[in-house]
PyMOL commands that place a pseudoatom at each C-alpha (Angstrom):
pseudoatom trace, name=CA, resn=MET, resi=1, chain=A, elem=C, hetatm=0, pos=[-4.254, 2.256, -12.772]
pseudoatom trace, name=CA, resn=SER, resi=2, chain=A, elem=C, hetatm=0, pos=[-4.021, 4.128, -9.501]
pseudoatom trace, name=CA, resn=ARG, resi=3, chain=A, elem=C, hetatm=0, pos=[-1.325, 3.283, -6.987]
pseudoatom trace, name=CA, resn=SER, resi=4, chain=A, elem=C, hetatm=0, pos=[-1.984, 3.503, -3.282]
pseudoatom trace, name=CA, resn=PRO, resi=5, chain=A, elem=C, hetatm=0, pos=[-0.096, 6.296, -1.547]
pseudoatom trace, name=CA, resn=SER, resi=6, chain=A, elem=C, hetatm=0, pos=[3.303, 5.514, -0.100]
pseudoatom trace, name=CA, resn=PRO, resi=7, chain=A, elem=C, hetatm=0, pos=[3.531, 5.291, 3.702]
pseudoatom trace, name=CA, resn=ARG, resi=8, chain=A, elem=C, hetatm=0, pos=[5.299, 8.669, 3.830]
pseudoatom trace, name=CA, resn=ARG, resi=9, chain=A, elem=C, hetatm=0, pos=[2.267, 10.367, 2.271]
pseudoatom trace, name=CA, resn=ILE, resi=10, chain=A, elem=C, hetatm=0, pos=[-0.215, 8.835, 4.675]
pseudoatom trace, name=CA, resn=GLY, resi=11, chain=A, elem=C, hetatm=0, pos=[-0.695, 10.881, 7.825]
pseudoatom trace, name=CA, resn=ILE, resi=12, chain=A, elem=C, hetatm=0, pos=[-0.396, 9.099, 11.132]
pseudoatom trace, name=CA, resn=THR, resi=13, chain=A, elem=C, hetatm=0, pos=[-3.711, 10.601, 12.179]
pseudoatom trace, name=CA, resn=THR, resi=14, chain=A, elem=C, hetatm=0, pos=[-5.479, 8.416, 9.603]
pseudoatom trace, name=CA, resn=THR, resi=15, chain=A, elem=C, hetatm=0, pos=[-5.478, 5.464, 12.006]
pseudoatom trace, name=CA, resn=PRO, resi=16, chain=A, elem=C, hetatm=0, pos=[-8.266, 5.395, 14.611]
pseudoatom trace, name=CA, resn=SER, resi=17, chain=A, elem=C, hetatm=0, pos=[-5.981, 4.887, 17.613]
pseudoatom trace, name=CA, resn=SER, resi=18, chain=A, elem=C, hetatm=0, pos=[-2.911, 6.895, 16.576]
pseudoatom trace, name=CA, resn=SER, resi=19, chain=A, elem=C, hetatm=0, pos=[-3.557, 9.707, 19.056]
pseudoatom trace, name=CA, resn=LEU, resi=20, chain=A, elem=C, hetatm=0, pos=[-3.834, 7.211, 21.928]
pseudoatom trace, name=CA, resn=VAL, resi=21, chain=A, elem=C, hetatm=0, pos=[-0.650, 5.416, 20.897]
pseudoatom trace, name=CA, resn=ARG, resi=22, chain=A, elem=C, hetatm=0, pos=[1.275, 8.716, 20.688]
pseudoatom trace, name=CA, resn=SER, resi=23, chain=A, elem=C, hetatm=0, pos=[-0.110, 9.902, 24.044]
pseudoatom trace, name=CA, resn=LEU, resi=24, chain=A, elem=C, hetatm=0, pos=[1.331, 6.757, 25.623]
pseudoatom trace, name=CA, resn=GLY, resi=25, chain=A, elem=C, hetatm=0, pos=[4.735, 7.427, 24.055]
pseudoatom trace, name=CA, resn=GLY, resi=26, chain=A, elem=C, hetatm=0, pos=[4.340, 5.060, 21.126]
pseudoatom trace, name=CA, resn=GLU, resi=27, chain=A, elem=C, hetatm=0, pos=[4.982, 5.543, 17.444]
pseudoatom trace, name=CA, resn=VAL, resi=28, chain=A, elem=C, hetatm=0, pos=[2.544, 4.832, 14.603]
pseudoatom trace, name=CA, resn=ARG, resi=29, chain=A, elem=C, hetatm=0, pos=[3.788, 3.676, 11.233]
pseudoatom trace, name=CA, resn=VAL, resi=30, chain=A, elem=C, hetatm=0, pos=[1.641, 2.788, 8.246]
pseudoatom trace, name=CA, resn=LEU, resi=31, chain=A, elem=C, hetatm=0, pos=[3.230, 0.031, 6.199]
pseudoatom trace, name=CA, resn=GLU, resi=32, chain=A, elem=C, hetatm=0, pos=[2.484, -1.098, 2.690]
pseudoatom trace, name=CA, resn=TYR, resi=33, chain=A, elem=C, hetatm=0, pos=[0.087, -3.989, 2.220]
pseudoatom trace, name=CA, resn=LEU, resi=34, chain=A, elem=C, hetatm=0, pos=[1.668, -7.418, 1.881]
pseudoatom trace, name=CA, resn=PRO, resi=35, chain=A, elem=C, hetatm=0, pos=[-0.631, -10.144, 0.532]
pseudoatom trace, name=CA, resn=ASP, resi=36, chain=A, elem=C, hetatm=0, pos=[-1.152, -13.062, 2.911]
pseudoatom trace, name=CA, resn=ARG, resi=37, chain=A, elem=C, hetatm=0, pos=[0.515, -11.210, 5.793]
pseudoatom trace, name=CA, resn=SER, resi=38, chain=A, elem=C, hetatm=0, pos=[-2.540, -9.803, 7.545]
pseudoatom trace, name=CA, resn=ALA, resi=39, chain=A, elem=C, hetatm=0, pos=[-3.283, -10.863, 11.117]
pseudoatom trace, name=CA, resn=THR, resi=40, chain=A, elem=C, hetatm=0, pos=[-6.498, -12.493, 9.893]
pseudoatom trace, name=CA, resn=ALA, resi=41, chain=A, elem=C, hetatm=0, pos=[-4.641, -14.590, 7.302]
pseudoatom trace, name=CA, resn=ILE, resi=42, chain=A, elem=C, hetatm=0, pos=[-1.965, -15.659, 9.806]
pseudoatom trace, name=CA, resn=ILE, resi=43, chain=A, elem=C, hetatm=0, pos=[-4.564, -16.656, 12.425]
pseudoatom trace, name=CA, resn=GLY, resi=44, chain=A, elem=C, hetatm=0, pos=[-6.507, -18.560, 9.765]
pseudoatom trace, name=CA, resn=ARG, resi=45, chain=A, elem=C, hetatm=0, pos=[-3.407, -20.546, 8.814]
pseudoatom trace, name=CA, resn=MET, resi=46, chain=A, elem=C, hetatm=0, pos=[-2.682, -21.267, 12.498]
pseudoatom trace, name=CA, resn=ARG, resi=47, chain=A, elem=C, hetatm=0, pos=[-6.225, -22.552, 13.050]
pseudoatom trace, name=CA, resn=SER, resi=48, chain=A, elem=C, hetatm=0, pos=[-5.898, -24.937, 10.132]
pseudoatom trace, name=CA, resn=LEU, resi=49, chain=A, elem=C, hetatm=0, pos=[-2.827, -26.624, 11.656]
pseudoatom trace, name=CA, resn=PRO, resi=50, chain=A, elem=C, hetatm=0, pos=[-3.313, -30.065, 13.252]
for i in range(1, 50): cmd.bond("trace and resi %d" % i, "trace and resi %d" % (i + 1))
show_as sticks, trace
zoom trace
């Protein structure tokens, strides 16, 4: 079974907008995946609220 690389081994240039973020003085960090914590999942749960 193959493990995904740790965030320290992933280069910040692997994200499409990392150069833009850095040029504006921001910082890019790649975090590990957390099930059910994606923006899509959170928005989906919000939409299902009464």
